[in-house]
C-alpha positions as CSV (number, residue, x, y, z in Angstrom):
1,M,-7.4,-23.9,-29.3
2,S,-5.7,-21.2,-26.9
3,T,-6.0,-21.3,-23.3
4,A,-7.9,-18.1,-23.5
5,A,-10.4,-19.3,-25.9
6,R,-11.2,-22.2,-23.7
7,I,-12.1,-19.9,-20.8
8,G,-15.8,-19.1,-20.5
9,T,-15.8,-16.8,-17.3
10,I,-13.1,-14.9,-15.5
11,V,-14.2,-13.3,-12.1
12,V,-12.0,-10.7,-10.5
13,V,-12.8,-10.1,-6.8
14,G,-11.4,-6.8,-5.9
15,A,-12.2,-3.5,-7.6
16,N,-9.0,-1.9,-6.7
17,I,-5.8,-1.0,-8.6
18,A,-4.9,-4.9,-8.7
19,G,-8.2,-5.9,-9.9
20,A,-8.9,-3.1,-12.4
21,S,-5.3,-3.6,-13.8
22,A,-6.1,-7.1,-14.4
23,V,-9.3,-6.4,-16.0
24,E,-7.6,-4.1,-18.5
25,M,-4.8,-6.7,-19.2
26,V,-7.1,-9.6,-20.2
27,R,-8.9,-7.5,-22.5
28,R,-5.6,-6.0,-23.9
29,E,-4.3,-9.5,-24.2
30,G,-7.3,-10.7,-26.4
31,Y,-9.9,-12.3,-23.9
32,D,-13.2,-11.7,-25.2
33,G,-15.3,-13.8,-22.9
34,R,-17.5,-13.0,-19.9
35,L,-15.7,-10.8,-17.2
36,V,-17.1,-9.8,-13.9
37,L,-15.3,-7.3,-11.5
38,V,-16.6,-7.7,-7.9
39,G,-16.2,-4.9,-5.5
40,A,-17.0,-4.5,-1.8
41,E,-17.2,-0.8,-2.0
42,P,-19.7,1.1,-4.2
43,D,-17.2,3.4,-5.9
44,L,-15.6,2.5,-9.3
45,P,-11.9,1.5,-8.9
46,Y,-9.7,4.3,-7.6
47,E,-6.1,5.1,-6.5
48,R,-5.5,5.0,-3.0
49,P,-2.2,7.1,-2.8
50,P,-4.1,10.4,-3.1
51,L,-6.4,9.8,-0.3
52,S,-3.7,10.6,2.2
53,K,-2.3,13.6,0.2
54,D,-4.3,15.6,-2.3
55,V,-7.9,14.5,-1.1
56,L,-7.4,15.7,2.5
57,L,-5.4,19.0,1.1
58,G,-8.6,19.6,-1.1
59,T,-6.3,19.9,-4.0
60,M,-8.2,16.9,-5.7
61,P,-11.8,16.2,-5.9
62,P,-12.3,12.6,-4.6
63,E,-13.9,11.5,-7.8
64,H,-10.6,12.4,-9.9
65,A,-9.0,9.4,-7.9
66,Y,-10.9,7.0,-10.1
67,L,-8.8,4.8,-12.4
68,R,-11.6,4.9,-15.4
69,D,-15.1,6.1,-15.6
70,A,-18.3,3.9,-16.0
71,A,-18.2,4.1,-19.8
72,F,-14.7,2.6,-20.0
73,Y,-16.1,-0.6,-18.4
74,R,-19.2,-0.7,-20.5
75,E,-17.2,-0.3,-23.6
76,Q,-14.8,-3.3,-22.4
77,H,-17.8,-5.4,-21.4
78,V,-17.0,-5.7,-18.0
79,E,-19.8,-6.6,-15.5
80,L,-19.3,-4.5,-12.6
81,R,-20.7,-6.0,-9.2
82,L,-19.9,-3.0,-6.9
83,G,-20.9,-2.5,-3.4
84,T,-21.5,-6.3,-3.0
85,P,-18.8,-7.9,-1.2
86,A,-17.9,-11.5,-2.0
87,I,-18.7,-13.6,1.2
88,A,-17.5,-17.2,0.3
89,L,-15.5,-19.3,-2.3
90,D,-15.9,-22.9,-3.4
91,A,-12.8,-23.7,-5.2
92,V,-14.1,-27.2,-6.1
93,A,-17.4,-26.2,-7.7
94,R,-15.7,-22.9,-9.1
95,R,-18.2,-20.7,-7.6
96,V,-18.1,-17.3,-5.6
97,R,-20.8,-16.2,-3.4
98,L,-21.7,-12.7,-3.1
99,D,-23.5,-10.9,-0.2
100,G,-27.2,-11.2,-1.0
101,G,-27.1,-14.7,-2.2
102,D,-26.0,-14.5,-5.8
103,E,-23.3,-17.0,-6.9
104,L,-20.8,-16.4,-9.9
105,P,-19.4,-19.4,-11.6
106,F,-16.0,-19.1,-12.9
107,D,-13.3,-21.0,-15.1
108,R,-10.6,-18.7,-13.7
109,L,-10.6,-16.3,-10.8
110,L,-8.6,-13.6,-9.5
111,I,-8.3,-12.8,-5.8
112,A,-7.5,-9.2,-5.3
113,S,-9.6,-8.5,-2.2
114,G,-6.8,-6.3,-0.8
115,G,-6.7,-5.3,2.8
116,E,-8.5,-3.7,5.6
117,A,-7.3,-1.1,8.1
118,R,-6.3,-2.7,11.4
119,R,-8.5,-1.5,14.3
120,L,-7.4,-0.3,17.6
121,S,-9.0,-2.3,20.3
122,V,-8.7,0.1,23.5
123,P,-11.3,1.9,25.8
124,G,-13.0,4.7,24.0
125,G,-12.0,3.4,20.7
126,D,-15.4,3.8,19.3
127,L,-15.9,7.4,20.2
128,A,-17.0,9.6,17.2
129,G,-14.0,11.7,15.6
130,I,-11.7,8.7,15.6
131,S,-11.0,8.1,11.9
132,Y,-9.4,5.4,9.8
133,L,-8.3,6.0,6.2
134,R,-8.4,3.1,3.8
135,T,-11.3,3.7,1.4
136,L,-12.6,6.8,-0.4
137,P,-15.5,7.4,1.9
138,E,-13.1,7.5,4.7
139,A,-11.0,10.1,2.9
140,R,-14.0,12.2,2.1
141,A,-15.2,12.1,5.8
142,L,-11.7,12.8,7.2
143,A,-11.0,15.7,4.7
144,A,-14.3,17.3,6.1
145,Q,-13.2,16.6,9.6
146,L,-9.9,18.2,9.2
147,S,-11.4,21.2,7.3
148,A,-13.5,21.9,10.4
149,V,-10.6,21.2,12.9
150,A,-8.3,23.8,10.8
151,S,-11.2,26.3,11.0
152,S,-12.0,26.0,14.7
153,G,-8.6,25.1,16.1
154,G,-7.6,22.3,18.2
155,R,-5.1,19.5,17.7
156,V,-5.3,16.2,15.9
157,A,-3.7,13.2,17.6
158,I,-2.4,10.4,15.0
159,V,-1.7,7.0,16.2
160,G,1.0,5.2,14.0
161,A,3.9,6.6,12.2
162,G,3.8,4.2,9.2
163,F,2.9,5.6,5.5
164,I,-0.6,6.7,6.5
165,G,0.4,8.4,9.9
166,C,3.1,10.2,8.2
167,E,1.5,11.4,5.2
168,V,-1.6,12.5,7.2
169,A,0.6,14.4,9.8
170,A,2.0,16.4,6.7
171,A,-1.3,17.2,5.4
172,C,-2.4,18.5,8.6
173,R,0.8,20.8,9.0
174,A,0.0,22.0,5.5
175,L,-3.5,23.0,6.7
176,G,-2.1,24.6,9.8
177,I,-3.5,22.0,12.2
178,D,-1.4,21.2,15.3
179,V,-0.4,17.4,15.4
180,T,0.6,14.9,17.8
181,L,1.9,11.9,16.3
182,I,2.2,8.8,18.5
183,E,4.4,5.8,17.5
184,A,5.2,2.7,19.4
185,L,8.4,2.0,17.8
186,A,11.6,4.1,18.1
187,A,11.3,6.1,14.7
188,P,8.7,6.7,12.0
189,M,8.4,4.3,9.2
190,E,11.2,2.2,11.1
191,R,9.9,-1.2,9.8
192,V,10.7,-0.2,6.0
193,L,13.4,2.6,6.3
194,G,15.3,1.4,9.5
195,D,16.3,3.1,12.6
196,E,18.9,5.3,11.2
197,M,16.6,6.8,8.1
198,G,13.6,6.6,10.5
199,A,15.4,9.1,12.8
200,R,16.1,11.6,9.9
201,L,12.4,11.4,9.3
202,A,11.6,12.1,12.7
203,S,13.6,15.4,12.5
204,V,12.0,16.2,9.7
205,H,8.4,16.1,11.3
206,R,9.6,17.8,14.3
207,A,10.9,20.5,12.1
208,H,7.6,21.0,10.7
209,G,5.9,21.3,14.2
210,V,4.8,17.7,14.7
211,D,4.8,16.8,18.4
212,L,6.2,13.3,17.9
213,R,6.0,10.7,20.6
214,L,8.1,7.6,20.1
215,G,8.2,4.6,22.0
216,E,4.6,4.9,23.2
217,G,1.5,3.1,22.1
218,V,-2.2,4.1,23.1
219,A,-4.0,3.1,26.3
220,A,-7.4,4.6,25.7
221,F,-9.2,7.5,24.3
222,H,-11.4,9.8,26.4
223,G,-14.5,11.9,25.7
224,V,-18.3,11.9,26.5
225,D,-19.8,11.5,23.1
226,R,-16.7,12.5,21.1
227,V,-13.1,12.1,21.4
228,E,-11.4,14.7,23.7
229,A,-8.1,13.3,24.4
230,V,-5.9,10.2,24.1
231,E,-4.1,8.6,26.8
232,T,-0.5,7.0,25.8
233,T,0.9,4.0,27.4
234,G,3.5,6.2,29.0
235,G,0.6,8.0,31.0
236,A,0.6,11.1,28.9
237,R,-3.2,12.7,28.2
238,I,-3.0,14.4,25.0
239,A,-6.0,16.8,24.2
240,C,-7.4,16.5,20.7
241,A,-10.2,17.5,18.6
242,A,-9.9,14.6,16.4
243,A,-7.8,11.4,16.1
244,V,-6.6,9.4,13.1
245,V,-5.5,5.6,13.6
246,G,-3.0,4.1,11.0
247,I,-1.7,0.8,12.5
248,G,-1.4,-1.2,9.4
249,V,-3.5,-3.3,7.1
250,R,-4.7,-6.9,7.5
251,P,-5.3,-8.9,4.3
252,A,-9.2,-9.4,3.4
253,I,-9.4,-12.9,3.5
254,D,-12.1,-13.8,5.9
255,W,-14.4,-14.7,2.7
256,L,-11.8,-17.6,1.9
257,E,-12.2,-19.5,5.1
258,G,-12.9,-23.3,4.0
259,S,-12.4,-22.5,0.6
260,G,-9.4,-24.9,-0.1
261,V,-7.1,-22.0,-1.0
262,A,-4.1,-22.0,1.2
263,P,-3.6,-18.8,3.5
264,G,-0.5,-17.6,4.9
265,D,-0.4,-13.7,5.8
266,G,-2.7,-13.4,2.8
267,V,-3.2,-15.6,0.2
268,L,-0.1,-17.9,-0.7
269,A,0.7,-17.7,-4.4
270,D,3.6,-18.9,-6.4
271,A,5.7,-17.1,-8.8
272,F,3.1,-17.2,-11.5
273,C,0.6,-15.8,-9.1
274,E,-1.3,-19.0,-8.9
275,T,-2.7,-20.0,-5.5
276,T,-2.7,-23.6,-4.2
277,A,-6.0,-24.1,-6.0
278,S,-5.5,-24.6,-9.7
279,G,-6.9,-21.8,-11.8
280,I,-7.3,-19.4,-9.1
281,F,-4.8,-16.5,-8.9
282,A,-4.0,-13.6,-6.4
283,A,-2.5,-10.2,-6.9
284,G,-2.0,-7.0,-4.9
285,D,-2.1,-6.6,-1.0
286,V,-3.7,-10.0,-0.3
287,A,-1.1,-11.8,-2.2
288,N,1.8,-13.5,-0.4
289,W,4.3,-14.7,-3.0
290,P,8.1,-15.7,-3.4
291,Y,10.4,-12.7,-3.9
292,T,14.1,-13.6,-4.9
293,P,16.3,-10.4,-5.0
294,P,17.9,-9.5,-8.6
295,G,21.3,-10.7,-8.8
296,G,20.6,-13.7,-6.6
297,G,19.9,-14.2,-3.1
298,N,17.6,-16.1,-0.7
299,T,14.0,-16.5,-1.9
300,E,11.5,-15.1,1.0
301,R,7.9,-14.8,0.9
302,V,6.5,-11.3,0.8
303,R,3.2,-9.5,0.9
304,L,3.7,-5.7,-0.5
305,E,1.1,-3.2,0.2
306,H,2.2,-0.9,-2.6
307,W,0.4,0.8,-5.6
308,D,3.3,-0.2,-8.0
309,N,3.1,-3.7,-6.7
310,A,-0.6,-4.0,-7.1
311,L,-0.7,-2.7,-10.6
312,R,2.0,-4.9,-12.0
313,Q,1.2,-8.0,-10.0
314,G,-2.4,-7.5,-11.3
315,E,-1.1,-7.4,-14.9
316,A,1.1,-10.5,-14.2
317,A,-1.8,-12.6,-12.8
318,A,-4.0,-11.5,-15.8
319,R,-1.6,-12.8,-18.4
320,N,-0.9,-16.0,-16.5
321,L,-4.4,-16.8,-15.8
322,L,-4.8,-16.8,-19.8
323,G,-2.0,-19.4,-19.8
324,R,1.2,-17.0,-20.6
325,H,3.2,-18.8,-17.7
326,V,5.6,-15.7,-17.1
327,P,7.1,-15.4,-13.7
328,F,6.5,-12.2,-11.6
329,T,9.8,-10.7,-11.0
330,P,9.5,-7.0,-10.3
331,V,12.0,-4.7,-8.4
332,P,9.7,-3.5,-5.6
333,Y,8.8,0.2,-5.7
334,F,6.9,2.8,-3.3
335,W,7.0,6.5,-2.9
336,S,5.8,8.7,-0.1
337,D,5.2,12.6,-0.2
338,Q,5.8,14.4,3.1
339,Y,6.1,18.1,3.2
340,D,8.7,19.0,0.5
341,L,10.0,15.5,0.4
342,K,9.7,13.1,-2.4
343,L,10.7,9.8,-0.9
344,Q,11.1,6.9,-3.6
345,Y,12.4,3.4,-2.5
346,V,13.3,0.7,-4.8
347,G,14.2,-3.2,-3.8
348,Y,13.4,-5.1,-0.7
349,A,15.4,-5.3,2.6
350,R,14.4,-6.7,5.8
351,T,17.9,-6.5,7.1
352,W,21.1,-5.1,5.9
353,D,24.6,-4.7,7.2
354,A,25.7,-1.2,5.8
355,L,24.0,2.0,4.7
356,V,25.9,4.1,2.1
357,Y,24.9,7.5,1.3
358,R,25.3,9.5,-1.8
359,G,24.9,13.1,-1.0
360,D,24.7,14.6,2.3
361,P,21.7,14.0,4.3
362,A,22.7,16.6,6.8
363,A,22.8,19.1,4.3
364,G,19.2,19.4,3.4
365,G,19.6,18.6,-0.2
366,P,18.7,15.6,-2.4
367,Y,20.3,12.5,-1.5
368,A,20.3,8.7,-1.8
369,A,20.9,5.9,0.5
370,F,21.8,2.2,-0.5
371,Y,21.0,-0.8,1.8
372,L,23.7,-3.3,1.5
373,A,23.8,-6.9,2.7
374,E,27.0,-8.8,2.2
375,G,28.1,-6.3,-0.3
376,Q,24.9,-6.6,-2.4
377,I,22.6,-3.7,-3.0
378,R,19.2,-5.0,-1.7
379,A,17.4,-1.6,-1.7
380,A,17.8,2.2,-2.3
381,L,15.9,5.2,-1.1
382,A,16.0,8.4,-3.2
383,V,15.3,11.7,-1.2
384,N,14.1,14.4,-3.9
385,R,16.2,12.6,-6.6
386,T,13.5,11.7,-8.9
387,H,15.9,11.6,-12.0
388,D,17.7,8.7,-10.2
389,L,14.8,6.2,-10.0
390,V,15.8,4.5,-13.3
391,P,19.4,3.9,-12.7
392,L,18.6,2.9,-8.8
393,K,16.3,0.1,-10.1
394,K,19.0,-1.2,-12.2
395,L,21.5,-1.1,-9.3
396,I,19.4,-3.4,-7.2
397,G,21.1,-6.8,-6.9
398,K,24.4,-5.5,-7.9
399,R,27.9,-5.7,-5.9
400,L,29.7,-2.6,-6.2
401,D,32.5,-0.6,-4.4
402,P,30.8,1.3,-1.5
403,A,33.0,4.1,-2.4
404,L,31.9,4.4,-5.9
405,L,28.1,4.4,-4.7
406,A,29.1,7.6,-2.5
407,D,31.1,9.1,-5.2
408,E,28.8,11.8,-6.8
409,S,31.5,12.2,-9.7
410,T,30.7,8.8,-10.8
411,E,27.2,8.8,-12.6
412,L,24.7,6.3,-11.3
413,R,23.8,5.6,-14.9
414,A,27.4,4.5,-15.5
415,L,27.3,2.5,-12.5
416,A,24.1,0.8,-13.7
417,R,25.6,-0.3,-16.9
């Protein structure tokens, strides 16, 4: 009898891209037993990338972000428990307790509970008009608020120049809204792109009219019933009609306290997506797993908050909880749309000792940047070079002459081979 045939019930906690992709994969792999998808939010599983782009701009109705309609889950015999957060796990008794008291027994469990927006704890932080952007309801509310600001005038203050902050700033400028973007680090998206590429991105935002305040945090928000100004740690006071906070995500693991599943900046998982508790797996924003660079190198634990990783890790975890035992060995990938820029990043690099350009970033046209550590390509960034994505992925882990990487007369596809 196959492993899948012996599994009576699979419970997936997390109605997001990781959880939804896992649900689809177990059905594609032939599992026909009981399958339950638990979600803290009332909406069907949806994609998050459009929330800070198309939904804010009004070019996509929020419901178009749904991955599948309700009919799909009925046809696949998936029990949806939406708007019902998981609040506890007993790994020994194999039960998940839901808000309201219901308990779900399981034979296999996938933890895909994702993350929650980090909150800014400063005076005035609870004033009306201060928004966070993580969920579909939050995107709907923020879109309405930005529309009102665009109509009446005024400034939006954005705290944090990571993915969310930069993309919301770009959306605001597209709507004609004045923006002040406040970042404690020396450059936008510095943690991922580094200081040199971050400085280039800062120039892009400034060229589009963003008032960029770098090296400053937020000391307080001011207002009577609604936010009217933000005070920076440098003492500046910036008037605003609304504020958006994007200072990162914390993994949603509070419900796992005392469960027997080991935490560690999320949930610790092995190369097969299995946690420290047998038969319990993790995927997506919550999973902390061992990444080994293609081509060899030191293995390090990572927790990636990207759409592509959640999709692929959800699928890998689904296969492995069915007994396939195939390691999860991706080339990480993410993208970001800001103004007329399509930023596509492949690989993973915390540190590097060389940055090699293909194309001239100063010329304003498409270019790529390679992040090298001891001669090995650890990551690459393509700016408006979507056609290079496939060969760039194949180049991760290789050791090539930097002069060849920079030479436009040598095709990347040839180097990848």
